[in-house]
C-alpha positions as CSV (number, residue, x, y, z in Angstrom):
1,M,-8.7,-6.0,30.3
2,T,-10.4,-4.0,27.8
3,T,-13.3,-4.4,26.0
4,L,-14.5,-3.0,22.1
5,P,-17.0,-0.9,21.8
6,T,-20.4,-2.1,20.0
7,G,-19.8,-0.1,17.0
8,T,-18.0,3.1,16.1
9,D,-19.1,6.4,14.3
10,R,-16.5,6.0,11.7
11,K,-14.6,3.1,10.4
12,L,-10.9,5.2,9.4
13,G,-8.7,3.2,7.9
14,L,-6.2,2.2,4.6
15,V,-6.6,0.8,1.0
16,I,-3.4,-0.5,-0.4
17,D,-3.2,-0.8,-4.1
18,L,-0.7,-4.5,-4.4
19,D,-1.1,-3.5,-8.2
20,T,0.3,0.1,-7.8
21,C,3.0,-0.6,-4.9
22,V,6.5,-0.9,-6.0
23,G,8.3,-1.5,-2.9
24,C,10.1,1.7,-2.7
25,H,10.1,1.5,0.8
26,A,9.1,5.1,1.1
27,C,6.3,4.6,3.5
28,V,8.1,2.6,5.7
29,I,10.8,5.8,5.9
30,S,8.1,8.7,6.4
31,C,6.4,6.4,9.2
32,K,9.7,5.8,10.8
33,G,10.3,9.7,10.6
34,W,7.1,11.0,11.8
35,N,6.5,9.1,14.8
36,T,9.7,9.2,15.8
37,E,9.8,13.2,15.3
38,N,6.2,13.9,16.6
39,Y,4.1,11.3,18.7
40,G,4.8,9.9,21.5
41,A,8.0,8.4,22.1
42,P,10.8,8.0,19.7
43,L,10.9,4.9,17.5
44,S,13.7,3.8,19.2
45,D,16.8,1.5,16.9
46,Q,19.0,-0.6,18.7
47,D,21.9,-0.3,15.9
48,A,21.3,2.4,13.3
49,Y,24.2,2.3,11.2
50,G,25.0,-1.4,11.8
51,D,22.2,-4.0,11.8
52,P,19.0,-2.3,11.3
53,S,16.9,-3.3,14.1
54,G,14.6,-0.8,16.0
55,T,11.1,-0.6,15.7
56,F,9.4,0.4,12.7
57,L,5.5,0.6,12.5
58,N,4.8,-0.4,9.4
59,R,7.4,-2.8,6.7
60,V,7.1,-3.6,3.4
61,H,7.5,-7.5,2.3
62,S,8.1,-8.7,-1.2
63,Y,7.2,-11.9,-2.4
64,E,7.7,-13.7,-6.0
65,V,4.8,-15.5,-6.8
66,E,3.9,-18.0,-10.1
67,P,0.4,-17.8,-11.4
68,A,-1.0,-21.0,-12.6
69,E,-0.6,-19.0,-16.0
70,G,2.1,-16.8,-17.2
71,A,5.5,-15.4,-15.7
72,A,5.8,-15.1,-12.0
73,Q,5.7,-11.6,-10.6
74,L,7.1,-9.9,-7.7
75,I,4.8,-8.7,-5.1
76,H,5.2,-5.9,-2.8
77,F,3.6,-6.0,0.0
78,P,3.1,-3.1,3.0
79,K,1.7,-4.4,6.0
80,S,0.5,-2.4,9.5
81,C,-2.0,-2.5,11.8
82,L,-5.4,-3.2,10.2
83,H,-7.6,-1.4,13.4
84,C,-9.9,-4.8,13.2
85,D,-13.3,-4.4,14.7
86,D,-12.7,-7.9,16.8
87,A,-9.0,-6.6,17.4
88,P,-7.8,-9.8,19.7
89,C,-4.6,-7.3,20.7
90,V,-7.5,-5.2,23.0
91,T,-9.3,-8.0,24.6
92,V,-6.3,-9.2,25.8
93,C,-4.3,-6.3,27.4
94,P,-4.6,-7.0,31.0
95,T,-3.9,-2.9,32.0
96,G,-6.3,-1.4,29.5
97,A,-3.8,0.7,27.7
98,S,-5.0,-0.8,24.4
99,Y,-8.4,0.4,23.3
100,K,-9.8,1.2,20.0
101,R,-11.7,4.4,20.0
102,T,-15.3,5.0,19.3
103,E,-15.1,8.1,17.3
104,D,-13.2,6.7,14.5
105,G,-12.3,3.0,15.0
106,I,-8.6,3.5,15.7
107,V,-6.5,1.6,17.7
108,L,-4.3,2.6,19.8
109,V,-2.1,2.5,23.0
110,N,-1.8,4.1,25.8
111,E,2.1,4.1,26.2
112,S,1.7,5.3,30.3
113,D,-0.5,2.8,31.1
114,C,1.3,-0.2,28.9
115,M,3.6,-2.2,30.8
116,G,5.0,-4.0,27.7
117,C,4.4,-7.8,28.7
118,G,3.8,-8.7,25.0
119,L,0.6,-10.3,24.9
120,C,-1.0,-8.1,22.4
121,A,2.4,-9.1,19.9
122,W,1.1,-12.4,20.7
123,A,-2.5,-12.1,19.9
124,C,-1.7,-10.0,16.6
125,P,-2.1,-12.5,14.1
126,Y,-0.2,-9.9,11.5
127,G,3.1,-9.2,13.7
128,A,1.6,-5.4,13.6
129,R,3.0,-4.5,17.2
130,E,6.4,-4.3,18.3
131,L,8.0,-4.1,21.9
132,D,10.2,-0.8,21.9
133,L,12.9,-1.7,23.7
134,A,14.4,1.6,24.5
135,A,11.0,2.5,26.0
136,G,9.9,-0.4,27.0
137,I,6.5,-0.4,25.9
138,M,4.4,-1.6,22.8
139,K,4.3,0.2,19.9
140,K,2.3,0.7,16.8
141,C,0.3,2.3,13.8
142,T,-1.4,5.0,15.0
143,L,-3.1,6.3,11.6
144,C,-0.9,9.2,12.2
145,V,-4.0,10.3,15.0
146,D,-1.8,13.1,15.7
147,R,-1.7,14.1,11.8
148,I,-4.9,13.8,10.5
149,Y,-6.9,15.6,13.0
150,N,-4.4,18.3,13.1
151,E,-5.7,21.8,11.9
152,N,-2.6,23.7,12.0
153,L,-1.5,21.6,9.0
154,P,-2.7,22.1,5.3
155,E,-5.7,20.2,4.6
156,E,-4.2,18.0,2.0
157,D,-1.3,16.8,4.9
158,R,-4.4,15.9,7.4
159,E,-3.5,12.0,6.1
160,P,-1.1,9.1,7.5
161,A,2.3,9.6,6.3
162,C,2.6,6.9,5.0
163,V,0.0,7.4,2.4
164,R,1.2,11.5,1.6
165,T,4.6,9.9,1.0
166,C,3.2,7.6,-1.5
167,P,4.7,8.4,-5.0
168,A,2.9,5.7,-6.9
169,G,-0.5,6.3,-5.2
170,A,-0.6,3.2,-3.8
171,R,-2.1,4.0,-0.3
172,H,-5.5,5.5,-0.1
173,F,-7.0,7.1,3.5
174,G,-10.9,7.2,4.3
175,D,-13.9,6.2,6.1
176,F,-15.2,2.7,5.3
177,S,-18.5,3.6,6.9
178,D,-19.2,6.1,4.2
179,P,-20.1,3.8,0.7
180,E,-19.6,6.9,-1.0
181,S,-16.0,7.6,0.0
182,D,-12.8,6.8,-2.1
183,V,-11.7,3.8,-0.2
184,S,-15.4,2.2,-0.2
185,R,-15.8,2.7,-4.3
186,L,-12.0,1.5,-4.3
187,V,-12.6,-1.9,-2.5
188,A,-16.4,-2.1,-4.3
189,E,-14.6,-1.9,-7.7
190,R,-11.4,-3.9,-7.5
191,G,-12.2,-6.4,-5.3
192,G,-10.5,-5.9,-2.3
193,F,-9.7,-7.8,-0.1
194,D,-9.3,-8.6,3.8
195,L,-6.1,-10.1,5.0
196,M,-6.7,-13.6,6.8
197,P,-9.9,-13.3,7.1
198,E,-10.1,-16.9,8.4
199,Q,-8.6,-14.9,11.5
200,G,-11.9,-13.5,12.4
201,T,-10.6,-10.3,13.5
202,K,-12.8,-8.4,10.7
203,P,-9.5,-5.8,9.9
204,V,-11.1,-2.5,8.8
205,N,-7.6,-2.1,5.9
206,K,-8.3,-3.8,2.9
207,Y,-6.3,-4.6,0.2
208,L,-6.4,-4.1,-3.6
209,P,-5.3,-7.3,-5.6
210,P,-3.1,-6.9,-8.6
211,R,-4.2,-6.9,-11.9
212,P,-4.0,-9.6,-14.3
213,K,-0.8,-8.7,-17.2
214,D,-0.7,-8.6,-20.5
215,K,0.4,-11.4,-22.4
216,L,2.4,-10.8,-25.7
217,E,0.7,-12.2,-28.5
218,T,1.4,-15.8,-30.1
219,E,0.4,-15.4,-33.5
220,A,2.1,-13.5,-36.4
221,P,0.7,-10.1,-36.9
222,A,-1.0,-9.4,-40.4
223,A,0.8,-9.2,-43.7
224,L,0.9,-5.2,-44.4
225,P,-0.8,-4.9,-47.7
226,A,1.8,-5.0,-51.0
227,V,3.6,-2.0,-52.0
228,A,1.8,-1.0,-55.5
229,T,4.6,-1.9,-58.8
230,E,3.6,0.8,-61.0
231,T,4.7,4.5,-60.6
232,T,1.6,7.2,-62.0
233,G,1.7,10.8,-62.1
234,F,5.1,12.7,-60.8
235,L,6.8,9.2,-59.7
236,S,6.2,7.9,-63.3
237,W,7.2,11.0,-65.2
238,L,10.3,10.7,-62.9
239,D,11.2,7.1,-63.4
240,K,11.4,8.2,-67.4
241,T,13.3,11.2,-66.7
242,L,15.9,8.7,-64.7
243,D,16.3,6.2,-67.3
244,R,17.3,9.0,-70.4
245,L,20.3,9.9,-68.0
246,P,23.5,8.4,-69.0
247,G,23.6,5.2,-66.9
248,G,20.3,5.3,-66.1
249,G,17.5,2.2,-65.8
250,A,21.3,0.4,-65.0
251,N,20.2,-1.2,-62.0
């Protein structure tokens, strides 16, 4: 079985803003497209034009929540591999196919060593691993490792496909080992949290909570100031002139 590194040089991961995500699934489609066309074996579909069953490394779940005060609201919750510091999917792997990189903390699967036993999927408390039935091996989010280090791509494209595609700017990518990075600052300023911290996996990816929604004022707005009842200047002259006309002042 694989052992975890005692530490990593960097901690690359995602911050997902639950307040901003609109549930459009653009991240799901871009992830599916990039990982099918570029990295490793394609992500297969068993019934692409019928029941949408297949391998997806990123999914968006939607939940209706009812706060203690206020109206119910819909929360869109994207979920993929969290690249945990204490990743049980790595330590349970009998062939060593699952491993955590020391240079950046990304958790990957060596597809040539994976035998598709599914133990890592059972060990992952987040359901982030899937068995690709066509390939017979386990698949998971790679943080688009083939994009972020690809010097043939423009610098602005060297980030995970889901981050690059998100139209709402709800996904952020960076190094959590750097306290001055954008992701570290977002977590500190917005109260970023771990998913299911009681599992003890120490996930690298963080979530930003939804902001409190504005409430309508219950009190009536202040009355407008009274309009002047007497005219002066030009308006006074106009009133007098109109009164002198035939039928003037009838109303």
